[in-house]
C-alpha positions in Angstrom: 2.4 59.8 -95.7 3.3 58.1 -92.5 -0.4 58.4 -91.4 -1.6 56.6 -94.6 1.0 53.9 -94.2 0.1 53.2 -90.6 -3.7 53.1 -91.7 -2.8 50.4 -94.5 -1.0 48.3 -92.0 -3.8 48.6 -89.5 -6.2 47.4 -92.2 -4.0 44.4 -93.2 -3.8 43.3 -89.7 -7.4 43.3 -89.3 -8.0 41.4 -92.6 -5.4 38.9 -91.4 -7.2 38.4 -88.2 -10.6 37.8 -90.2 -8.8 35.3 -92.4 -7.3 33.5 -89.5 -10.6 33.3 -87.8 -12.1 31.8 -90.9 -9.6 29.3 -91.3 -9.8 28.3 -87.6 -13.6 27.9 -88.1 -13.2 25.8 -91.2 -10.5 23.5 -89.5 -12.8 23.1 -86.5 -15.8 22.2 -88.7 -13.6 19.7 -90.7 -12.3 18.1 -87.5 -15.8 17.6 -86.2 -16.9 16.1 -89.3 -13.9 13.6 -89.3 -14.6 12.7 -85.7 -18.3 12.2 -86.2 -17.7 10.0 -89.6 -15.2 7.8 -87.8 -17.0 7.6 -84.5 -20.5 6.8 -85.8 -19.5 3.3 -87.3 -17.5 2.5 -84.1 -20.5 3.3 -82.0 -22.8 1.3 -84.1 -20.6 -1.7 -84.3 -20.3 -1.6 -80.5 -24.0 -1.6 -80.1 -24.4 -4.4 -82.5 -21.9 -6.6 -80.7 -23.3 -5.7 -77.3 -27.0 -6.7 -78.4 -25.6 -9.9 -80.0 -23.6 -11.0 -77.1 -26.5 -10.4 -74.7 -28.7 -12.5 -76.9 -26.3 -15.4 -77.3 -25.6 -15.4 -73.6 -29.3 -15.6 -72.8 -30.1 -18.2 -75.5 -30.1 -21.9 -74.7 -26.9 -23.6 -76.2 -27.6 -26.0 -79.1 -24.7 -28.4 -79.9 -23.4 -28.3 -83.4 -24.0 -31.4 -85.6 -20.3 -32.2 -85.3 -19.9 -31.6 -81.6 -20.1 -35.0 -79.8 -19.7 -33.7 -76.2 -23.4 -33.9 -75.5 -23.4 -37.8 -76.4 -20.1 -38.9 -75.3 -20.1 -37.4 -71.7 -21.0 -40.1 -69.2 -23.8 -39.3 -66.7 -25.0 -40.8 -63.5 -28.4 -41.3 -62.3 -29.1 -40.9 -58.5 -32.2 -42.3 -56.8 -34.7 -44.6 -58.8 -33.8 -45.5 -62.4 -36.5 -44.5 -64.9 -37.1 -46.6 -68.0 -34.9 -45.4 -70.9 -36.0 -44.2 -74.3 -36.6 -47.1 -76.7 -36.1 -45.0 -80.0 -32.2 -44.8 -79.7 -32.2 -41.1 -78.5 -31.2 -41.9 -74.8 -28.1 -40.1 -73.5 -25.5 -42.5 -72.4 -25.5 -43.4 -68.5 -22.5 -45.1 -67.0 -23.5 -45.2 -63.3 -26.7 -46.0 -61.5 -27.6 -45.9 -57.8 -30.5 -48.4 -58.1 -31.6 -51.4 -60.1 -34.1 -50.6 -62.9 -37.9 -51.2 -62.6 -39.5 -53.6 -65.1 -39.3 -51.7 -68.4 -39.7 -54.5 -70.8 -43.0 -56.5 -71.9 -42.2 -60.1 -71.0 -44.9 -61.0 -73.6 -42.9 -59.5 -76.2 -39.6 -60.8 -77.9 -36.5 -59.1 -77.5 -33.1 -59.3 -79.4 -29.8 -57.7 -79.0 -27.4 -56.7 -81.8 -23.7 -56.3 -80.7 -21.6 -54.4 -83.0 -18.0 -55.0 -82.3 -14.6 -54.2 -83.9 -14.4 -57.7 -85.1 -17.9 -58.1 -86.5 -21.6 -58.3 -85.5 -23.2 -60.9 -83.1 -27.0 -61.3 -82.8 -28.6 -62.6 -79.8 -32.2 -63.7 -78.9 -33.0 -62.9 -75.4 -34.9 -65.4 -73.2 -37.8 -63.2 -71.7 -40.0 -66.3 -71.0 -37.5 -68.0 -68.6 -35.5 -64.9 -67.3 -37.7 -61.7 -67.7 -35.8 -59.9 -64.9 -32.4 -60.6 -66.2 -33.4 -59.8 -69.8 -35.0 -56.5 -68.5 -31.8 -55.5 -66.7 -29.8 -56.2 -69.8 -32.2 -54.2 -72.2 -32.3 -51.3 -69.9 -28.5 -51.0 -69.6 -28.2 -51.4 -73.5 -30.7 -48.7 -74.1 -28.9 -46.4 -71.7 -25.9 -47.1 -74.0 -24.0 -48.5 -70.9 -22.2 -51.1 -73.0 -21.3 -48.7 -75.8 -17.4 -48.3 -76.0 -16.9 -51.2 -73.5 -14.7 -54.2 -74.3 -14.8 -58.0 -74.7 -11.9 -57.9 -72.3 -11.5 -61.6 -71.3 -10.8 -64.8 -73.2 -10.6 -68.1 -71.6 -10.1 -71.1 -73.7 -10.1 -73.6 -70.8 -13.9 -73.0 -70.4 -14.6 -71.4 -73.8 -15.9 -68.1 -72.8 -15.5 -64.4 -73.7 -16.3 -62.0 -71.1 -17.6 -58.4 -71.5 -19.7 -55.7 -70.1 -17.0 -53.3 -69.0 -13.3 -52.7 -69.6 -12.3 -55.1 -66.7 -13.9 -57.4 -64.3 -14.2 -54.7 -61.7 -16.4 -52.4 -63.5 -20.1 -52.3 -62.1 -23.0 -50.3 -63.0 -23.4 -49.4 -59.3 -25.9 -52.1 -58.1 -26.5 -56.0 -58.4 -29.5 -58.0 -59.4 -31.0 -61.1 -57.9 -30.1 -64.4 -59.4 -33.0 -65.7 -61.5 -32.7 -69.5 -61.0 -29.9 -72.0 -60.7 -28.9 -75.4 -61.9 -28.2 -74.1 -65.6 -26.2 -76.2 -68.0 -24.4 -74.5 -70.8 -23.5 -74.9 -74.5 -21.8 -73.1 -77.5 -23.8 -70.1 -78.2 -25.2 -69.2 -74.8 -25.2 -65.8 -73.2 -25.2 -65.7 -69.5 -24.5 -63.3 -66.7 -21.2 -63.1 -65.0 -21.2 -62.9 -61.2 -18.8 -63.5 -58.2 -19.1 -66.6 -55.9 -21.6 -64.8 -53.8 -25.4 -65.1 -54.6 -27.2 -62.2 -56.1 -23.9 -60.5 -57.2 -24.5 -60.2 -61.1 -24.7 -56.5 -62.4 -23.8 -55.8 -66.0 -21.1 -58.2 -67.1 -21.8 -61.3 -69.2 -20.2 -64.2 -70.9 -20.6 -65.8 -74.5 -20.1 -69.4 -74.6 -17.8 -70.3 -77.7 -17.2 -74.0 -77.4 -17.9 -77.2 -75.6 -15.6 -76.5 -72.6 -18.3 -74.3 -71.3 -19.9 -77.4 -70.0 -17.3 -77.5 -67.3 -19.4 -74.8 -65.6 -22.4 -77.0 -65.3 -21.3 -78.1 -61.9 -21.9 -74.5 -60.7 -24.9 -73.8 -62.7 -25.2 -70.5 -61.1 -24.6 -68.1 -64.3 -27.9 -67.1 -65.3 -28.5 -68.0 -69.0 -30.5 -65.3 -70.6 -29.8 -65.5 -74.5 -28.8 -67.4 -77.5 -26.6 -66.5 -80.2 -28.5 -66.6 -83.5 -25.8 -65.0 -85.8 -22.3 -64.2 -85.4 -20.9 -67.3 -83.8 -18.0 -67.2 -86.2 -17.2 -63.7 -85.0 -16.9 -65.2 -81.4 -14.6 -67.9 -82.7 -12.5 -65.2 -84.4 -12.2 -63.2 -81.4 -11.3 -66.4 -79.2 -8.5 -66.9 -81.8 -7.0 -63.6 -80.9 -6.5 -64.8 -77.2 -3.3 -63.8 -75.6 -2.2 -65.3 -72.5 -2.1 -69.0 -71.0 -3.2 -71.5 -73.5 -5.5 -73.1 -71.0 -6.3 -70.0 -68.8 -7.6 -66.5 -68.6 -6.3 -63.8 -71.0 -7.5 -61.2 -73.3 -7.9 -60.5 -77.1 -5.0 -58.9 -78.9 -5.8 -56.5 -80.3 -8.4 -55.5 -78.0 -12.2 -56.0 -79.1 -14.4 -53.0 -78.6 -18.0 -53.2 -78.3 -19.3 -50.3 -80.5 -22.9 -50.5 -79.6 -25.6 -52.9 -78.4 -28.9 -52.2 -80.0 -32.2 -53.7 -78.8 -35.0 -54.8 -81.0 -38.6 -55.8 -79.8 -41.6 -57.3 -81.5 
C-alpha cells in the first residue's frame, strides 16, 4: 500500500515537471513572437527615417514658393561687376566693389517705372546724351538695388525729391564720373545727386517737382539723365507730404517706399 502511494506521487511529480516544461516552452515562444512583432516595425521605421534623412541632407535645397529668404537677403559683389539679368530674375545686390561695365545698348531706348507707396512714376532715360549715367542706373535697377529704398528727402526751396537709398549717406560702394556739366533744370527732370566734389555720384538721384529747381542752374553739375513721362502728379503728392522747414530740407511723412524700379528697353 505504501509502495503504491509512493509510486503514484512519483508519477505525479514527473507529470508536473513535463507540464511545467511545456508551459515554459509556450511562454518562451509567445515572448519571442511578441518581441519580433513589435520590433520589426520599429526597425523598418528606423531604416526608413535613416534613408530619407540621408537623402534630404545630400540633396540641394529648393526654397518653398512662400519662402522669401532667397530673394530678400542682400548680397555683395566683390571684384568686377557683371552685367545683370534683364528678365527680372536677378537676385538683389546691395553692395558693389566696382562700377559696372557698359551693359546697355546706347542705340536702344530705355525707360524706368518707379512703383512707390504713393503711386507709379515713369521716366524716359536719356541714352543719347548720358549713356554712362543711364547705364549705371539701369544696372543698379536690374540688380534690384533700389527695391525697398526710400524717397527720403523733400526740399520745397529747390523743388526736389531725393531717393536712391534710405538716407543721403547710402552708397553702392563706388562712384561714377560726371557726364558733362552746365546743365539747366526744370520740372520733370531726373538727375544724379552728388557731393560738392567732382565725380562723386553713385546711386542717389533727384526728381525735379517744380520751378524752384532752376535755382540749381548756377551749379549745373547734377547730371540730368531722364525725363518724367507719367506720374508728375505722384511727385506733387509726395512733395505735399513734406515734413520739416517750409523752405528747407525735410522728409515725407509718412515715409515713401520705392517698392521697385523696373527697366524696359526697345
